[in-house]
C-alpha positions in Angstrom: 97.7 117.2 111.7 100.3 119.3 109.9 102.9 121.4 111.7 102.4 125.1 111.8 104.3 128.3 112.3 102.9 131.3 113.9 103.8 134.8 115.2 106.7 135.2 117.5 109.2 137.8 118.6 111.2 137.1 115.4 108.7 136.1 112.8 106.4 139.0 113.5 109.3 141.5 112.9 110.1 139.8 109.7 106.5 139.9 108.5 106.4 143.6 109.1 110.0 144.2 107.8 109.6 142.6 104.4 106.2 144.1 103.8 108.0 147.5 103.7 109.8 149.0 100.7 113.4 148.2 100.2 114.7 151.7 101.2 112.9 151.4 104.5 114.2 147.8 105.1 117.7 149.0 104.4 117.6 151.2 107.4 117.2 148.2 109.7 120.7 147.4 111.0 120.3 143.8 112.0 117.0 141.9 111.4 116.6 138.5 113.1 115.3 135.3 111.4 113.3 132.7 113.3 110.4 130.2 113.3 108.0 129.3 116.1 107.3 125.6 115.7 103.9 124.2 116.7 102.2 120.9 116.3 98.5 121.7 115.9 98.0 124.3 118.7 100.8 123.2 120.9 103.9 125.3 121.1 107.1 123.2 120.8 110.0 125.6 120.6 111.2 128.8 119.0 114.2 128.6 116.7 116.3 131.6 116.0 118.9 131.6 113.3 122.4 132.7 114.2 123.2 133.3 110.5 122.0 132.4 107.0 122.9 128.7 107.4 120.9 128.6 110.6 117.9 130.0 108.6 118.3 127.2 106.1 118.4 124.7 109.0 115.1 126.0 110.5 113.4 126.1 107.1 114.6 122.6 106.3 113.2 121.2 109.5 109.8 122.7 108.9 109.8 121.7 105.2 110.7 118.1 105.9 107.9 117.7 108.4 105.4 119.3 106.0 106.4 117.2 103.0 106.5 113.8 104.8 103.5 114.4 107.1 105.6 113.4 110.1 104.9 115.4 113.3 107.6 117.7 114.5 109.8 116.2 117.2 109.1 117.4 120.7 112.8 118.0 121.2 114.5 120.0 118.5 117.1 118.0 116.5 120.8 119.1 116.7 121.2 122.3 114.9 124.7 123.9 114.4 123.7 127.4 113.6 120.6 128.2 115.7 119.3 129.0 119.1 116.4 127.0 120.5 114.0 128.3 123.2 111.6 126.0 124.9 108.6 126.8 127.1 107.8 123.3 128.1 111.1 121.5 128.5 111.2 118.1 126.8 114.1 117.0 129.1 115.8 118.2 132.2 117.2 121.7 132.2 120.6 120.3 133.0 120.5 118.3 129.7 119.9 121.3 127.5 122.5 121.8 124.8 124.7 124.8 124.8 122.4 126.7 122.4 119.1 125.7 124.1 117.3 127.8 126.6 114.1 128.0 128.6 111.9 131.0 128.0 110.4 133.0 130.8 107.4 135.3 130.2 107.3 138.7 132.0 104.3 137.7 134.0 106.1 134.6 135.3 109.0 136.5 136.9 107.5 136.6 140.4 107.1 132.8 140.3 110.8 132.2 139.6 111.8 132.5 143.3 110.0 129.2 144.0 111.0 127.5 140.8 113.9 125.1 140.4 114.8 127.0 137.3 116.2 129.8 139.3 119.2 127.5 140.0 120.0 127.5 136.3 120.3 131.2 135.5 122.6 130.6 132.5 119.8 128.6 130.7 117.0 131.2 131.0 116.0 134.0 128.6 113.2 136.5 128.2 110.2 135.1 126.2 107.9 138.0 125.2 106.1 137.2 121.9 104.4 139.9 119.8 101.2 138.8 118.2 99.1 142.0 117.9 99.5 145.8 118.4 96.9 146.4 121.1 93.8 145.1 122.8 91.7 145.7 119.7 94.1 143.4 117.9 93.7 140.9 120.6 89.9 140.9 120.1 90.4 140.5 116.4 92.8 137.6 117.0 90.3 135.8 119.2 87.6 136.1 116.5 90.0 134.8 113.8 90.9 131.8 116.1 87.2 131.1 116.4 86.8 131.1 112.7 89.8 128.8 112.3 88.4 126.4 114.9 84.7 126.8 113.7 83.4 127.6 117.2 81.7 130.5 118.9 83.8 132.8 121.0 82.3 131.5 124.2 83.9 128.1 123.5 87.4 129.5 122.9 89.9 128.1 125.4 92.8 130.1 126.6 95.2 127.4 125.2 93.8 128.0 121.7 94.7 131.7 121.4 97.6 134.0 122.3 97.8 135.9 125.6 96.5 139.4 125.8 100.0 140.4 126.9 101.6 139.5 123.6 102.2 143.1 122.4 105.2 145.4 121.9 106.3 147.0 125.1 108.0 150.4 125.5 111.8 150.4 125.5 113.2 149.5 128.9 110.0 147.8 130.1 111.3 144.2 129.9 114.6 145.2 131.5 112.6 146.7 134.5 110.5 143.6 134.8 113.6 141.3 134.9 115.9 143.6 136.8 116.2 141.1 139.7 117.5 138.5 137.2 120.4 140.2 135.3 121.6 136.8 134.0 118.3 136.4 132.1 118.7 139.9 130.5 122.3 139.1 129.7 121.5 135.7 128.1 118.8 137.3 125.9 121.1 140.1 124.8 123.8 137.6 124.0 121.5 135.8 121.6 120.6 139.1 119.9 124.3 140.1 119.7 125.5 136.9 118.1 122.8 136.7 115.4 123.4 138.3 112.0 122.4 137.8 108.4 124.0 138.7 105.1 120.7 138.3 103.3 119.5 141.4 101.6 115.9 142.5 101.8 114.7 141.6 98.3 112.0 139.7 96.6 114.6 137.8 94.6 115.2 135.2 97.3 112.2 133.3 96.1 112.1 131.0 93.1 111.8 133.3 90.1 110.7 130.8 87.4 108.9 127.4 87.4 110.1 126.1 84.0 113.4 127.9 83.9 112.2 130.7 81.6 109.6 133.5 82.2 108.3 133.2 78.7 107.7 129.4 79.1 106.1 130.1 82.5 103.6 132.4 80.8 102.9 129.9 78.1 102.2 127.2 80.7 100.0 129.6 82.6 98.0 130.3 79.4 97.7 126.6 78.7 96.4 125.9 82.2 94.0 128.8 82.2 92.6 127.6 78.8 92.3 124.1 80.1 90.5 125.4 83.2 88.0 127.4 81.2 87.2 124.4 79.0 86.6 122.3 82.1 84.5 125.0 83.7 82.4 126.1 80.8 82.7 123.1 78.4 83.9 122.8 74.8 80.6 124.2 73.4 80.9 127.5 75.1 83.9 129.0 73.4 82.5 132.5 73.7 82.4 132.0 77.5 86.0 131.0 77.9 87.2 133.1 74.9 89.8 130.7 73.5 90.2 132.8 70.4 91.6 135.6 72.5 94.6 133.7 73.7 96.9 134.8 70.9 95.2 138.2 70.5 97.3 141.1 71.7 94.2 143.4 71.8 92.3 141.0 74.0 91.2 142.5 77.3 89.5 139.2 78.4 92.9 137.6 78.9 94.3 140.4 81.0 94.3 138.2 84.1 97.0 136.0 82.6 99.0 139.0 81.4 98.7 140.5 84.9 100.3 137.5 86.4 103.1 137.8 83.9 103.7 141.5 84.3 103.8 141.2 88.1 106.3 138.4 87.9 104.0 136.1 89.8 103.6 133.4 87.2 106.1 131.2 89.0 104.2 131.5 92.3 101.0 130.4 90.5 102.8 127.4 89.0 104.4 126.4 92.3 101.1 126.5 94.1 99.5 124.5 91.3 102.3 121.9 91.5 101.8 121.5 95.3 98.0 121.1 95.0 98.4 118.6 92.2 
């Protein structure tokens, strides 16, 4: 099965952040970039980029696994510009690299007193994912997981969906929960304080053209659309696929191709086509 990436304390913020307009995004002082790595439904680790190079490292790790079909490693490879947070340690906590930590959920705090992890306070951080806004969102999440797994909700296991506690908490709530473990709070704050990005919130970070020129992109899109119409309706049904309108400026039947061009999404269409082919 292919690797996956899902909502996490970092990625969910980015999803909301970059869906906003640029003036709104510009008011965010320090966004954080990260990826939650999973193999099938199993959480492996959370990667948080310290800087733009760290973001490249994380994306490269996920891209390489996706392109080769190889499963993601249980233990994250050596990364120079990232933090890695585990839930299920792939090795002894004493063997964690300098930038690797074990994440502790708020509901697990009371169990720390009997855990060997309490002896390694410098390697623990707060792990409080955000997957939905409220309990209605949790219900919707479970239904979507059932659709994804093609099962009825009564067959949904807890391991196949997020916990109901994965919501945004009021300011100060997590500090109160972890007040008996100031080292954990300090470690978490250290990660946030040492992460920064110079990347501006803009759509221009994505590939802008497929052929190298927007005009050529549109020509290729038109060619592919015409070819698809011929395949769908056949050569004898020119009125159906309207080939005579390709070069007509007054044609309204070719507006879908013009819309792709005017929105600047021709390259996206070509890139998806290239992947599928």
